[in-house]
C-alpha positions as CSV (number, residue, x, y, z in Angstrom):
1,M,7.6,22.4,23.1
2,S,10.4,19.3,23.3
3,A,10.8,17.2,19.6
4,K,9.6,15.0,21.3
5,Y,5.6,16.4,22.3
6,K,6.9,18.4,18.7
7,N,6.5,15.0,17.1
8,A,3.4,13.3,18.5
9,A,1.0,17.0,18.2
10,G,2.5,16.7,14.6
11,S,1.8,12.9,14.4
12,L,-2.1,13.7,15.4
13,L,-2.3,16.6,13.3
14,A,-1.2,14.5,10.2
15,L,-3.8,11.6,11.5
16,Y,-6.8,14.2,11.5
17,F,-6.1,15.4,7.8
18,F,-5.7,12.2,6.4
19,V,-9.0,11.6,8.0
20,S,-10.2,15.1,6.5
21,G,-9.0,14.2,3.2
22,I,-11.4,10.8,3.3
23,V,-14.0,12.5,4.1
24,L,-13.5,15.6,1.4
25,I,-13.1,12.7,-1.7
26,K,-16.1,11.3,-0.4
27,S,-18.3,14.0,-0.3
28,S,-16.5,15.4,-4.0
29,A,-17.4,12.0,-5.0
30,V,-21.0,12.2,-4.0
31,M,-21.6,15.6,-5.4
32,M,-19.9,14.1,-9.3
33,G,-22.4,11.6,-9.0
34,E,-22.8,10.1,-12.3
35,S,-20.2,11.7,-14.3
36,L,-17.4,10.3,-11.5
37,A,-18.2,6.9,-12.1
38,E,-18.5,7.3,-15.8
39,T,-14.7,8.8,-16.0
40,I,-13.3,6.0,-13.7
41,V,-15.3,3.2,-15.7
42,L,-13.6,4.4,-18.9
43,L,-10.2,3.1,-16.9
44,I,-11.8,0.8,-14.8
45,R,-13.8,-1.5,-17.1
46,D,-13.0,-5.1,-15.6
47,T,-10.9,-7.2,-13.0
48,T,-7.6,-7.1,-15.5
49,S,-7.7,-3.3,-16.4
50,G,-8.9,-2.8,-12.7
51,V,-5.9,-4.9,-11.4
52,F,-3.4,-3.3,-13.6
53,T,-4.3,0.4,-12.9
54,G,-4.0,-1.0,-9.2
55,W,-0.6,-1.3,-10.0
56,I,-0.2,1.8,-11.5
57,G,-1.7,3.9,-9.3
58,T,0.3,2.5,-5.9
59,A,3.9,3.5,-7.8
60,I,3.1,6.8,-8.6
61,I,1.6,7.3,-5.3
62,Q,4.2,4.9,-3.6
63,S,1.8,3.9,-0.9
64,S,-0.9,0.9,-1.2
65,G,-2.5,2.6,2.0
66,A,-3.3,5.8,0.3
67,F,-4.2,3.8,-2.7
68,D,-6.3,1.6,-1.2
69,S,-7.8,4.5,1.5
70,I,-8.7,6.1,-2.3
71,I,-10.8,3.6,-4.4
72,V,-12.6,2.4,-0.5
73,T,-13.7,5.8,-0.4
74,F,-14.9,6.1,-4.4
75,T,-16.3,2.6,-3.4
76,S,-18.5,4.5,-0.4
77,S,-19.6,6.9,-2.6
78,G,-20.7,4.6,-5.3
79,A,-18.2,6.0,-7.8
80,I,-16.6,2.0,-8.0
81,P,-18.6,-0.9,-8.3
82,L,-16.8,-3.4,-5.4
83,S,-15.7,-5.8,-8.0
84,L,-13.9,-3.7,-9.3
85,A,-12.7,-2.3,-6.4
86,V,-11.5,-5.5,-4.9
87,A,-9.8,-6.4,-8.3
88,T,-7.3,-3.1,-7.5
89,I,-6.8,-3.9,-4.2
90,I,-5.4,-7.0,-5.4
91,G,-3.6,-4.7,-8.0
92,A,-2.1,-2.4,-6.1
93,E,0.5,-4.4,-3.4
94,I,2.5,-5.0,-6.3
95,G,2.9,-0.8,-7.3
96,T,5.0,-0.4,-3.8
97,T,7.6,-2.4,-5.0
98,S,8.8,0.3,-7.3
99,T,10.8,2.7,-5.0
100,P,13.0,-0.2,-3.8
101,F,13.7,-1.8,-7.1
102,L,14.6,2.2,-7.9
103,V,16.9,2.4,-4.8
104,S,19.2,-0.3,-5.4
105,I,19.5,0.5,-9.0
106,L,20.4,3.7,-8.6
107,G,22.9,2.3,-6.0
108,Q,24.2,-0.2,-8.9
109,L,24.7,2.7,-11.2
110,R,26.4,4.7,-8.4
111,G,28.7,2.0,-8.1
112,G,28.0,0.8,-4.8
113,Q,29.0,-2.2,-3.1
114,R,27.3,-6.0,-1.8
115,L,24.8,-5.3,-4.6
116,T,23.6,-8.8,-4.2
117,A,22.6,-8.0,-0.8
118,S,20.7,-5.2,-2.1
119,Y,18.9,-7.1,-5.0
120,N,17.8,-9.6,-1.7
121,V,16.3,-7.0,-0.1
122,T,14.3,-5.5,-3.7
123,M,13.8,-8.8,-5.2
124,S,12.5,-10.3,-2.2
125,H,9.1,-7.7,-2.6
126,V,9.2,-8.1,-6.3
127,L,8.8,-11.8,-5.9
128,Y,7.1,-12.3,-3.1
129,N,4.0,-9.6,-4.8
130,L,4.2,-11.0,-8.3
131,F,3.6,-14.5,-6.8
132,T,0.7,-13.5,-5.2
133,L,-0.3,-11.4,-8.0
134,L,0.0,-14.4,-9.9
135,L,-2.2,-16.6,-7.4
136,F,-5.2,-13.9,-6.8
137,Y,-5.2,-12.7,-10.1
138,P,-7.0,-15.5,-11.7
139,A,-8.6,-16.6,-8.4
140,E,-10.3,-13.2,-8.5
141,L,-10.6,-13.4,-12.4
142,F,-12.5,-16.8,-12.7
143,L,-13.8,-17.4,-9.7
144,G,-14.5,-14.3,-7.7
145,V,-12.7,-15.5,-4.5
146,F,-11.9,-12.1,-3.0
147,S,-15.5,-10.3,-4.6
148,N,-17.1,-13.0,-2.5
149,V,-14.9,-11.7,0.9
150,A,-16.2,-7.9,0.3
151,V,-19.7,-9.0,0.0
152,Q,-19.4,-11.5,3.5
153,G,-17.4,-9.2,4.7
154,Q,-20.5,-6.2,3.8
155,G,-22.8,-8.6,5.1
156,F,-21.7,-8.7,8.8
157,F,-20.7,-5.2,9.3
158,I,-24.4,-4.2,7.6
159,S,-25.3,-6.0,11.2
160,A,-22.9,-3.8,13.2
161,P,-24.9,-0.5,14.8
162,W,-22.0,0.7,16.2
163,L,-20.1,1.4,12.5
164,G,-22.6,4.3,11.7
165,A,-21.4,5.9,14.5
166,F,-18.2,7.3,13.0
167,P,-19.4,9.1,10.2
168,D,-21.1,11.0,12.8
169,I,-17.9,11.9,14.8
170,I,-16.2,12.9,12.2
171,D,-18.4,15.1,10.4
172,V,-18.4,17.2,13.5
173,A,-14.7,17.2,13.9
174,T,-14.4,18.1,10.3
175,P,-17.1,21.0,9.4
176,W,-15.0,23.1,6.9
177,V,-15.2,20.3,4.3
178,D,-19.0,21.2,3.4
179,V,-17.8,25.0,3.8
180,L,-15.3,24.6,1.4
181,L,-17.3,22.7,-1.3
182,E,-19.5,25.2,-1.5
183,F,-16.8,27.5,-2.6
184,I,-14.9,25.3,-5.1
185,P,-16.2,22.3,-8.0
186,A,-16.5,19.0,-6.5
187,W,-13.8,17.8,-9.2
188,L,-11.6,20.7,-7.4
189,G,-12.3,18.7,-4.2
190,L,-12.0,15.1,-5.3
191,I,-8.1,16.7,-6.5
192,V,-7.5,18.3,-2.9
193,G,-8.9,15.4,-1.0
194,G,-6.6,13.0,-2.4
195,A,-3.4,15.3,-2.1
196,L,-4.5,16.2,1.6
197,L,-4.7,12.5,2.3
198,I,-1.6,11.5,0.8
199,S,0.4,14.6,1.9
200,A,-1.2,13.8,5.5
201,L,0.3,10.0,5.0
202,I,3.9,11.3,4.3
203,V,4.1,13.2,7.2
204,L,2.8,10.8,9.6
205,E,5.6,8.9,7.7
206,K,7.9,11.5,8.8
207,Y,7.0,12.5,12.3
208,M,6.3,8.5,13.4
209,T,9.7,8.3,12.5
210,A,11.3,10.7,14.2
211,I,9.4,9.4,17.3
212,F,10.6,5.9,17.2
213,S,14.4,6.9,16.5
214,I,15.5,5.5,13.7
215,P,19.3,4.6,14.8
216,R,17.5,3.2,17.8
217,S,14.8,1.2,16.0
218,W,17.0,-0.3,13.3
219,N,19.7,-1.5,16.0
220,L,16.9,-3.7,17.3
221,I,15.7,-4.5,13.6
222,R,19.0,-5.7,13.2
223,A,19.3,-7.6,16.2
224,T,16.2,-9.7,15.5
225,F,16.3,-10.5,11.2
226,A,18.6,-13.7,11.9
227,K,15.0,-15.0,13.0
228,P,12.0,-15.2,10.7
229,V,9.2,-14.8,13.3
230,R,11.1,-11.7,15.1
231,A,11.3,-10.5,11.5
232,F,8.2,-11.1,10.9
233,F,6.7,-9.3,14.1
234,V,9.3,-5.9,13.6
235,G,8.2,-5.4,10.1
236,F,4.6,-5.5,11.2
237,I,5.0,-3.6,14.0
238,F,7.2,-0.6,12.3
239,T,5.0,-0.3,9.3
240,I,1.9,0.2,11.6
241,L,3.9,3.2,13.3
242,V,5.6,4.1,9.9
243,P,2.6,2.9,7.5
244,S,4.1,2.4,4.3
245,T,5.7,-0.7,3.0
246,S,7.6,1.0,0.1
247,V,9.7,3.6,2.6
248,M,9.9,0.5,5.5
249,V,11.4,-1.9,2.8
250,S,13.3,0.9,0.9
251,L,15.4,1.6,4.4
252,L,16.2,-2.3,4.0
253,V,18.2,-0.6,0.7
254,P,21.3,0.9,2.0
255,L,21.3,-0.9,5.5
256,A,21.9,-4.0,2.9
257,S,23.8,-2.2,0.6
258,S,26.3,-0.9,3.6
259,G,26.8,-5.0,5.1
260,V,24.2,-4.1,8.2
261,L,22.0,-6.8,6.5
262,L,23.8,-9.7,4.7
263,A,22.1,-11.8,1.5
264,D,21.2,-14.6,3.8
265,Y,19.1,-12.6,6.4
266,Y,15.0,-13.4,6.6
267,I,14.0,-10.7,4.3
268,L,10.4,-12.0,3.6
269,P,9.0,-12.3,7.0
270,Y,10.2,-8.5,7.7
271,I,8.0,-7.8,4.5
272,L,5.0,-10.7,5.1
273,G,4.5,-8.4,8.5
274,A,4.8,-5.2,7.1
275,N,2.2,-5.9,4.1
276,I,-0.3,-6.9,7.5
277,G,1.2,-3.4,9.4
278,T,-0.5,-1.5,6.5
279,V,-4.3,-2.5,6.5
280,F,-4.3,-0.3,9.6
281,D,-4.6,3.1,7.8
282,V,-6.9,1.6,5.2
283,M,-9.2,0.4,8.1
284,I,-9.2,4.0,9.7
285,A,-10.4,5.3,5.9
286,A,-13.0,2.2,6.1
287,L,-14.2,3.6,9.4
288,A,-14.5,7.4,8.4
289,T,-17.0,5.9,5.4
290,G,-19.1,4.3,7.9
291,D,-20.2,2.5,5.1
292,P,-20.1,-1.6,5.2
293,V,-18.9,-1.9,1.6
294,S,-15.8,0.0,2.6
295,M,-15.3,-2.6,5.5
296,G,-16.2,-5.4,2.6
297,V,-13.3,-4.0,0.5
298,W,-11.1,-3.0,3.4
299,L,-11.1,-6.5,4.7
300,V,-10.2,-8.0,1.1
301,H,-7.1,-5.8,1.8
302,L,-6.2,-8.1,5.1
303,T,-7.1,-11.5,3.8
304,I,-5.0,-10.8,0.3
305,N,-1.9,-9.9,3.5
306,L,-2.8,-12.6,5.7
307,V,-3.3,-15.6,2.9
308,G,0.0,-14.0,1.5
309,A,1.9,-14.7,4.8
310,I,0.2,-18.1,5.3
311,I,1.4,-19.0,1.9
312,F,4.6,-18.3,1.9
313,M,6.1,-18.6,5.5
314,P,6.4,-21.9,5.5
315,M,8.2,-21.4,1.4
316,L,10.5,-19.6,3.0
317,G,14.0,-21.9,2.4
318,P,13.2,-22.5,-1.3
319,F,12.1,-18.7,-2.0
320,S,14.9,-17.3,-0.4
321,R,17.2,-19.5,-2.6
322,L,15.2,-17.9,-5.3
323,V,15.5,-14.5,-4.7
324,R,19.3,-14.9,-3.5
325,W,20.1,-16.5,-7.1
326,I,18.1,-13.7,-8.9
327,A,20.2,-10.9,-6.9
328,E,23.6,-12.3,-7.5
329,K,22.1,-12.1,-11.1
330,L,21.1,-8.2,-11.6
331,G,23.6,-7.7,-9.2
332,S,26.3,-8.8,-11.5
333,S,25.2,-6.7,-14.3
334,P,23.3,-3.1,-14.5
335,R,21.9,-3.6,-18.3
336,L,19.8,-6.8,-16.9
337,A,18.6,-4.5,-13.4
338,L,17.9,-1.9,-15.5
339,A,16.1,-3.8,-18.5
340,T,14.1,-5.9,-15.6
341,A,12.5,-3.0,-14.0
342,V,11.9,-1.5,-17.3
343,I,9.7,-4.5,-18.3
344,F,8.2,-4.8,-15.0
345,Y,6.8,-1.5,-15.3
346,V,6.0,-1.1,-19.0
347,I,3.3,-4.0,-18.8
348,P,1.2,-2.7,-16.8
349,V,1.2,0.8,-18.6
350,L,0.5,-1.2,-21.8
351,V,-2.1,-3.2,-20.9
352,V,-3.4,-0.1,-18.9
353,L,-3.4,1.6,-22.5
354,L,-5.2,-1.2,-24.3
355,Y,-7.7,-0.5,-22.4
356,L,-8.2,3.2,-23.5
357,L,-7.1,2.9,-26.9
């Protein structure tokens, strides 16, 4: 079998196990019932704890798509209330910034070159997600804006008769899930399902990256990064094909440090497009549940990324100047860069620990 067909077959198989992981998580969560709900509520009690749990969860899993897919599935099973699911979705986006940040810091500690360009990529990602968090978190906390989006979306999808057909098809395609749960406890099924979902996304990224040939793909990106609209669509398309914002942004860091992408290139539009591209794997997860509530949560994920793009695309000039100034400061001081990264990720951990104490 040629590499092309092998990669295509591997992608389809990974997609199958991605959906299977969702089915296993949902079935296990339903079996665990109230005990699972009580465990989750101990950690996610309100909007604030939900936001910061989403931040930490995505930082650990390194995929907002995988984390949000798990949240969508838990919401469908009734383990997480709709409002708390919305809060975790809001916080999940900023968790994806940890890998690019780490890549930049490691490059700096190794004595890398063109650190300003490298941190320009990283801080574009960090500051955009931080600013949107500062906008969307109060909007949800005080006004319930995104919970209302989820409720309205749920109401719309309740009237969609085709939605219920998806779980039937998937149940037929995954008969082994029910058989497996006859031999293992539900809590173990939850763990296996989560591992399966995350592993499938990682494998999917691997095969899709191979299919679309990174050298050829990056040549296309290099040619379009000087145009913001083109950079936006490149980020959007490539993150549909390789469904991880962390991966797609992290891959830009070595390109920047090698001089391929300079500090004045349009990184933000690429990130905006990439964020929107990640909604498609969450959509698959929501469709797999066949639950209007899950579709409402997915709609929140889509809304956050669309509204963020609408707000920040017109602010490209001042935003880029701010990023460039911060990138120069971090690039000239390894201690400042390391301290910034530590503070940035200690904050959500402390907030969640306060809720557990």
